[in-house]
C-alpha positions in Angstrom: 29.3 63.7 4.3 28.6 60.9 2.0 24.6 60.9 1.8 24.3 57.4 0.6 25.1 56.5 4.5 22.1 55.8 5.8 20.2 54.8 2.8 18.8 50.9 3.0 19.8 48.7 0.1 16.4 48.2 -0.9 16.0 52.0 -0.9 19.1 52.4 -3.0 17.9 49.7 -5.1 15.0 52.2 -6.0 16.7 54.9 -6.6 18.6 53.5 -9.5 15.3 51.9 -11.3 13.9 55.3 -11.0 17.2 56.6 -12.7 17.0 53.6 -15.1 13.5 54.2 -16.2 14.4 57.8 -17.1 17.5 56.6 -19.1 14.9 54.8 -21.4 13.8 58.4 -22.7 16.3 58.0 -25.5 17.2 55.1 -28.3 20.6 55.8 -26.9 20.4 55.2 -22.9 23.0 53.3 -21.2 22.9 52.6 -17.6 26.2 51.6 -15.8 27.6 51.2 -12.3 30.6 50.8 -9.9 30.6 47.9 -7.0 33.2 48.3 -4.8 33.7 49.7 -0.8 34.7 52.7 -0.1 34.3 54.7 -3.3 32.7 57.9 -2.8 35.6 59.4 -4.1 35.5 57.6 -7.3 35.7 59.7 -10.7 34.6 56.8 -12.8 31.0 58.6 -12.9 32.1 62.0 -13.9 34.5 60.7 -16.8 31.9 58.0 -17.8 28.8 60.5 -17.7 30.7 63.1 -19.6 32.0 61.1 -22.6 28.9 59.3 -22.9 27.4 63.4 -23.1 29.8 64.2 -26.1 29.1 60.8 -28.0 25.5 61.7 -27.7 24.5 59.2 -25.8 22.0 59.5 -22.4 24.4 58.0 -19.9 23.9 56.8 -16.5 26.6 55.9 -14.2 26.3 55.4 -10.5 28.4 54.0 -7.2 27.1 51.0 -5.3 29.0 51.7 -2.5 29.3 48.5 0.1 30.7 50.7 2.8 28.1 53.3 2.6 25.4 50.1 2.4 27.0 48.2 4.8 27.5 45.4 3.0 30.6 43.1 2.1 31.1 41.3 -1.1 28.8 38.7 0.2 26.2 41.0 -1.5 27.4 40.3 -4.6 24.8 37.7 -6.1 22.2 40.3 -4.8 23.3 43.1 -6.5 24.1 41.9 -9.6 20.6 40.0 -9.7 19.1 43.4 -9.0 21.4 45.1 -11.7 20.1 42.7 -14.4 16.6 43.2 -13.6 17.0 47.0 -13.6 18.0 46.9 -16.8 21.6 48.1 -16.6 24.0 47.6 -19.2 26.6 46.5 -17.4 28.8 47.3 -14.4 32.3 48.4 -13.3 33.7 46.2 -9.9 37.0 47.2 -7.9 38.0 46.5 -4.6 36.9 43.9 -2.8 35.3 42.3 -5.5 37.4 41.9 -8.7 37.9 37.9 -8.1 34.7 37.2 -5.9 32.4 38.3 -8.5 34.0 35.3 -11.0 31.6 32.5 -9.6 28.5 34.8 -11.0 29.6 35.3 -14.4 28.3 33.1 -17.6 30.9 34.1 -19.7 34.7 35.5 -19.1 37.1 36.8 -21.7 40.3 35.5 -22.3 42.2 38.2 -20.4 39.9 36.9 -17.4 40.8 33.5 -17.7 44.0 34.7 -17.7 44.3 36.8 -15.0 41.4 35.6 -12.8 40.0 39.0 -11.9 37.1 41.0 -13.9 37.0 44.9 -13.7 34.3 44.6 -16.0 31.0 43.1 -16.4 28.9 43.4 -19.5 24.8 42.5 -19.7 24.4 41.1 -22.7 21.6 39.1 -24.2 20.8 37.2 -21.0 23.9 36.7 -19.9 26.8 38.2 -17.5 30.1 38.7 -19.0 33.3 39.2 -17.4 36.2 41.5 -19.1 39.4 43.3 -17.5 40.6 46.4 -18.5 43.1 47.5 -15.6 45.7 45.4 -17.3 45.3 47.5 -20.8 44.6 50.8 -19.2 47.7 50.1 -17.2 49.8 49.7 -20.1 48.6 52.2 -22.2 49.2 55.1 -19.0 52.6 53.5 -18.3 53.5 53.7 -22.1 52.7 57.3 -21.8 54.0 58.2 -18.4 57.3 56.3 -18.3 57.9 55.6 -22.2 61.8 55.1 -21.6 62.4 53.5 -18.7 64.2 49.8 -18.4 61.7 47.2 -17.1 64.5 44.2 -16.6 64.0 44.2 -13.2 60.7 45.3 -11.6 59.4 44.4 -8.2 55.8 44.5 -7.4 53.7 45.3 -3.9 50.6 43.4 -4.1 49.2 40.6 -5.6 45.6 40.7 -5.4 43.0 41.2 -8.3 44.3 44.7 -9.5 48.0 43.2 -8.9 47.2 40.5 -10.9 46.4 42.8 -13.9 49.6 45.1 -13.7 51.5 42.2 -13.4 50.5 40.6 -16.6 50.9 44.5 -18.5 54.5 44.4 -16.9 55.2 41.4 -18.3 53.5 41.9 -21.7 55.3 45.3 -21.9 59.1 43.5 -21.5 59.5 42.9 -17.9 62.5 40.6 -17.6 62.3 39.7 -13.7 59.2 40.3 -11.7 59.5 39.5 -8.0 55.9 40.3 -6.4 55.6 40.7 -2.5 51.9 41.0 -0.7 50.4 40.7 2.9 49.7 37.3 2.1 52.9 35.2 1.0 50.6 32.2 -0.6 49.3 34.8 -2.8 52.2 36.0 -4.2 53.5 32.6 -4.9 50.0 31.5 -6.7 49.9 34.5 -8.7 53.9 34.1 -9.5 53.3 30.8 -10.1 50.7 31.6 -12.8 52.5 34.3 -14.2 55.8 32.1 -14.7 53.6 29.9 -17.1 52.3 32.2 -18.8 55.3 34.6 -19.4 58.2 31.1 -19.7 60.5 33.4 -20.9 60.5 36.5 -17.8 61.7 35.2 -14.4 58.2 35.4 -12.6 58.9 34.8 -8.4 57.3 35.6 -5.0 59.9 37.5 -3.0 61.3 37.1 0.4 63.2 40.0 1.3 61.8 43.6 -0.1 64.9 45.5 1.1 67.5 42.8 -1.4 64.9 43.3 -4.4 64.4 46.8 -4.3 68.4 47.4 -4.4 68.8 45.7 -7.6 65.6 46.9 -9.4 64.9 49.4 -11.9 61.4 49.8 -10.7 58.5 49.5 -8.4 54.7 48.9 -8.8 52.3 49.3 -5.8 48.9 47.5 -6.7 47.6 47.3 -3.3 44.9 50.0 -1.6 47.4 51.8 1.1 48.0 55.5 0.1 44.2 55.4 -0.7 42.3 58.6 1.2 40.7 56.1 3.5 43.5 53.6 4.1 46.5 56.6 4.8 50.2 55.7 4.5 53.1 54.2 2.9 53.0 50.7 1.9 56.7 50.2 2.5 59.5 51.6 4.6 60.7 54.7 2.8 64.4 54.1 3.4 63.7 51.0 1.0 63.4 53.7 -2.0 66.1 54.6 -4.2 66.5 57.7 -6.6 67.4 54.9 -9.5 63.9 53.1 -9.2 60.8 54.7 -10.9 58.1 54.2 -9.1 54.1 53.4 -10.6 51.1 53.5 -8.1 47.7 52.2 -9.0 46.2 54.6 -6.6 44.7 57.8 -7.8 42.7 59.4 -4.8 44.8 61.2 -4.2 46.4 61.7 -7.5 50.1 62.1 -5.6 50.0 59.6 -2.7 52.7 59.4 0.1 54.6 56.8 -1.8 54.8 59.1 -4.8 55.9 61.9 -2.7 58.6 60.2 -1.1 59.7 58.9 -4.2 59.8 62.2 -5.7 61.9 63.4 -2.9 64.6 61.1 -3.6 64.3 62.2 -7.5 62.6 58.9 -8.8 60.5 59.2 -11.9 56.9 58.3 -10.7 53.7 57.6 -12.7 50.4 58.1 -10.5 47.4 56.1 -11.1 45.2 58.7 -12.6 46.5 57.1 -16.3 45.0 53.7 -15.5 42.0 55.2 -14.5 41.3 57.0 -17.2 42.5 54.1 -20.1 40.7 51.4 -17.8 37.5 53.3 -18.2 38.4 54.1 -22.1 38.4 50.5 -22.7 35.3 49.6 -20.6 33.1 52.1 -22.3 34.1 50.6 -25.6 32.7 47.4 -24.0 29.2 49.1 -22.6 28.6 51.0 -25.8 30.6 49.3 -28.6 31.3 53.0 -29.6 34.9 53.8 -29.6 35.7 57.2 -26.5 37.7 59.9 -27.1 40.9 58.6 -25.0 42.5 62.1 -25.0 39.3 63.9 -24.5 38.5 61.7 -21.6 42.3 62.2 -20.0 41.6 65.9 -20.3 38.4 66.0 -18.8 40.0 63.8 -15.8 42.9 66.6 -15.2 40.1 69.0 -14.8 38.3 66.9 -12.3 41.5 66.7 -10.2 41.8 70.5 -10.3 37.9 70.8 -8.3 
């Protein structure tokens, strides 16, 4: 049972303020957090705090769960202001806030300006600076887990904040033809248009027939919330999968989603969302602290967390 469910926002903020007061006990103290909905199972706090300890820091990472607090993204202005006032060093941002947070920021990194999505906010010198480490985290995980697959023709499900990041990564890695699908067809078309401008040598389009697109694709990227513990199930009919596909999922809780299980049953090569979760955290920690986390140590720790 989530112990935050009955905590009012003001009580939650007071608890975070107490944590910040404690975090000032050493000169190398950091207070960061994660804003999102349904994040009770996130492993980010454990990953960040363990690596912070290894780096000799007093590092506190808190979940700010909109679902548990009975809030929605309309609470973002209040939450960001409260975090600034309490001395947070920064925040990670996840579903459904990666795009909604942008108007609330003072500066945007080049990645954010290109992607239109934020997953990391640094509070520095009185400014809120937005970054995106999702795309770099996905690229590094992909290169580790599926280093030799063909990227010629790729289908992607999901064109939201995370989808924008992983589509960018796929094209950066050499995808020649990327077809996007989303429950909001206009959003898929908008993202396709933006990516086409950014990657003119590739062909980027919003798809019309998932069956036809998958039939000739080498790979499938899944970038929607479907398959998460709170949204179980498959994001597409299982019969559309075929053994020649590689399948990459960005969901990591559970680590073996229904999609990956269906793909593995056919003999497909697969990539879970675990690597992306680790490597985006590595890059976010670097932004928060200015120090270089040990990526392999964080990856090993993440694997141990999955066994608990």
